[in-house]
C-alpha positions in Angstrom: -116.9 18.7 67.8 -119.9 17.9 70.0 -117.8 17.1 73.1 -116.4 20.3 74.5 -113.3 18.8 76.1 -112.3 16.9 72.9 -112.9 19.9 70.6 -110.8 22.2 72.8 -107.9 19.8 72.5 -108.2 19.7 68.7 -108.4 23.5 68.6 -105.4 24.0 70.8 -103.4 21.8 68.5 -104.6 23.8 65.5 -103.4 27.1 67.0 -106.9 28.4 67.9 -106.9 30.3 71.2 -108.6 28.5 74.1 -109.3 29.4 77.7 -107.0 27.8 80.2 -108.7 25.2 82.3 -109.1 21.5 83.2 -110.4 19.1 80.7 -109.1 15.9 82.2 -110.4 12.4 82.8 -110.3 12.4 86.6 -113.8 13.6 87.3 -113.8 13.3 91.1 -115.3 16.3 92.9 -112.0 16.6 94.8 -109.9 16.8 91.6 -112.3 19.3 90.0 -112.2 21.6 93.1 -108.4 21.3 93.2 -108.1 22.3 89.6 -110.5 25.2 90.1 -108.1 26.5 92.8 -105.2 26.3 90.5 -107.0 28.2 87.8 -108.2 30.9 90.2 -111.7 32.1 90.9 -114.1 33.0 89.4 -114.3 29.8 87.3 -116.9 28.3 85.0 -118.2 24.8 85.2 -119.4 23.3 81.9 -120.9 20.0 80.9 -118.7 18.5 78.1 -121.8 17.6 76.1 -123.7 20.8 77.1 -125.5 23.4 75.1 -128.0 26.2 75.6 -126.5 26.9 79.1 -127.5 23.6 80.5 -125.0 22.1 82.9 -123.2 25.4 83.2 -122.5 27.3 86.4 -120.4 30.4 87.3 -118.5 29.8 90.5 -117.4 33.1 92.1 -115.5 31.7 95.1 -114.3 28.4 96.6 -117.2 28.4 99.1 -119.6 28.3 96.2 -117.9 25.3 94.4 -119.5 22.3 96.0 -123.1 23.4 95.5 -122.5 24.7 92.0 -120.8 21.4 90.9 -123.6 19.3 92.3 -126.2 21.4 90.6 -124.4 21.4 87.2 -123.9 17.6 87.4 -127.6 17.0 88.1 -128.7 19.2 85.2 -126.1 17.8 82.8 -127.1 14.2 83.7 -130.8 15.0 83.2 -130.2 16.9 79.9 -127.5 14.9 78.3 -127.2 11.6 80.2 -123.6 12.6 80.9 -122.3 14.6 83.9 -118.6 14.9 82.9 -117.5 18.4 83.5 -114.7 20.8 82.5 -113.5 23.7 84.6 -112.3 27.0 82.9 -111.4 30.5 83.9 -114.4 32.7 83.8 -114.1 35.7 81.5 -115.7 38.7 83.2 -117.7 41.2 81.1 -117.5 39.0 78.0 -118.9 39.3 74.6 -120.2 36.3 72.6 -118.9 36.5 69.0 -119.4 33.8 66.5 -118.0 33.3 63.0 -119.8 31.8 60.0 -117.5 29.4 58.1 -117.9 27.2 55.1 -115.8 24.4 53.7 -116.2 22.2 50.6 -115.0 18.7 49.6 -112.1 20.2 47.6 -110.3 21.7 50.6 -111.5 25.2 50.2 -112.5 27.2 53.3 -113.8 30.7 53.9 -115.3 32.8 56.7 -118.3 35.1 56.1 -117.4 37.4 59.0 -118.9 37.5 62.5 -122.1 37.9 64.4 -122.3 39.4 67.9 -124.8 37.5 70.0 -124.0 38.9 73.4 -127.6 39.9 74.2 -129.0 36.7 75.9 -131.3 35.5 78.6 -130.7 32.2 80.3 -127.9 31.6 77.8 -130.3 31.8 74.9 -129.6 34.3 72.2 -132.1 37.2 71.7 -130.3 39.6 69.4 -127.9 38.7 66.6 -125.9 41.5 65.0 -123.6 41.4 62.0 -121.0 42.6 61.8 -120.0 42.8 65.5 -119.9 46.4 66.6 -116.7 48.1 67.8 -114.4 45.4 66.4 -111.1 46.6 65.0 -110.5 45.4 61.4 -107.4 43.5 62.5 -109.3 41.6 65.2 -112.1 40.9 62.6 -109.5 39.3 60.3 -107.8 37.4 63.2 -111.0 35.9 64.5 -112.1 34.9 61.0 -108.8 33.2 60.2 -108.9 31.4 63.6 -112.4 30.1 62.7 -111.1 28.8 59.4 -108.3 27.0 61.2 -110.9 25.4 63.4 -112.8 24.1 60.4 -109.7 22.9 58.7 -108.6 21.0 61.8 -111.6 18.7 61.5 -111.8 18.6 57.7 -115.2 20.3 58.0 -117.6 20.3 55.0 -120.6 22.6 54.7 -121.8 25.5 56.9 -120.6 25.8 60.4 -120.4 28.4 63.2 -117.3 28.7 65.4 -118.2 30.4 68.7 -115.8 32.5 70.7 -115.8 34.4 74.0 -114.2 37.8 73.8 -112.9 39.9 76.7 -113.0 43.7 77.0 -109.5 43.9 75.3 -110.7 42.0 72.2 -108.8 38.8 73.2 -110.9 35.9 72.0 -111.1 32.2 72.9 -112.8 29.2 71.3 -115.9 27.9 73.0 -117.5 25.5 70.6 -118.4 24.8 67.0 -122.0 24.3 65.8 -121.9 21.9 62.9 -124.9 23.1 61.1 -126.5 26.1 59.4 -127.9 28.1 62.3 -131.2 29.9 62.6 -129.3 33.2 62.7 -127.6 32.8 59.4 -129.9 35.4 57.6 -128.0 38.3 59.3 -124.8 37.0 57.6 -126.6 36.7 54.3 -127.9 40.2 54.5 -124.4 41.8 55.0 -122.5 39.5 52.5 -125.2 39.3 49.7 -125.1 35.5 49.8 -127.6 32.6 49.9 -126.1 30.2 52.4 -128.8 27.6 51.9 -127.9 27.5 48.3 -124.3 27.2 49.2 -125.1 24.3 51.5 -126.9 22.4 48.7 -124.1 23.1 46.2 -121.4 21.9 48.5 -123.4 18.8 49.5 -123.6 18.0 45.8 -119.8 18.1 45.4 -119.4 21.6 44.0 -116.7 24.0 45.0 -117.5 27.0 47.1 -119.1 29.8 45.0 -116.7 32.5 46.3 -113.2 32.7 47.6 -112.2 34.8 50.6 -111.2 37.9 48.7 -114.6 38.1 47.0 -116.6 38.1 50.2 -117.3 41.7 51.3 -119.1 43.3 54.2 -121.9 45.6 53.2 -124.1 47.4 55.7 -125.4 46.2 59.1 -128.0 43.7 60.1 -130.0 42.7 63.2 -132.1 39.6 64.0 -134.4 39.6 66.9 -136.0 36.4 68.2 -139.6 36.7 69.6 -140.2 34.4 72.6 -143.4 33.0 73.9 -143.0 33.7 77.7 -145.1 34.2 80.8 -144.3 37.7 82.2 -146.3 36.8 85.4 -144.0 33.8 86.1 -140.5 35.2 85.8 -140.7 35.1 82.0 -140.5 31.3 81.9 -141.4 29.7 78.5 -145.1 29.8 77.9 -147.5 27.7 75.7 -150.9 28.3 74.3 -152.7 30.1 71.5 -151.0 33.0 69.7 -153.6 35.6 69.9 -151.8 38.4 68.0 -149.0 38.4 65.6 -148.4 41.3 63.2 -144.9 41.3 61.7 -143.7 44.3 59.6 -144.0 44.2 55.9 -141.0 42.5 54.2 -138.9 44.5 51.8 -135.4 44.7 50.5 -134.1 45.6 54.0 -136.6 43.6 56.2 -136.7 39.9 56.3 -139.3 37.8 58.1 -138.6 34.2 59.1 -141.5 32.6 61.0 -142.9 29.2 61.5 -146.2 30.3 63.2 -149.3 32.3 62.3 -151.8 34.3 64.3 -154.3 32.0 65.9 -152.0 28.9 66.0 -150.8 27.3 69.2 -147.3 27.3 70.5 
């Protein structure tokens, strides 16, 4: 699932919606540009091994293609030692919605609803929200079931996150699957009254999932905000140095603090 082009082929076969595009082996600049024209601009270029926005470029028009491809290839090669690209239709005004899934070694799978992570900078998530706002219940069920199909298609075991892009009409399309328990999992725990780390350990030891799908209920609403060390005088680029002041709120039943740093330490 770590290679975008391969994972999209698997998802398509499993009936998980994917964005139309070119994921072929012919990686010549000419072929990629030709396929972009067939898809229709604007398009998105993505490194097949990419992540965190690296090796990704939005191409508004054909006149922007050559420069965008060269730039994406350079970044992908530097970041992943691989400049293979895919070309997809760019979804305008999108939302980024991801679904928490879990599978065990006994063939059981569940989804623990979704998180909206559309508030980003430089393709890095800043705010995580669960459940996703303004999502019809029918769409919530459909995207959850699609995520489970994705996990079943690769016989996945453990915690995983299936990420989707969603258009303004609530049509959603598979982007990628993160095969781990992500840092944003606490917002899901808060609204489902679960301990996903405990689930992970139980499943790894061979136990069945602690709950079936019907037993998992949404309760309330949860936000997670990431605090970044950045330099506001330098276009908010990542900063490093001593952490002079850090005063988090007091934790209680509705406030959870997850931190790996303390005031006075370096970042």
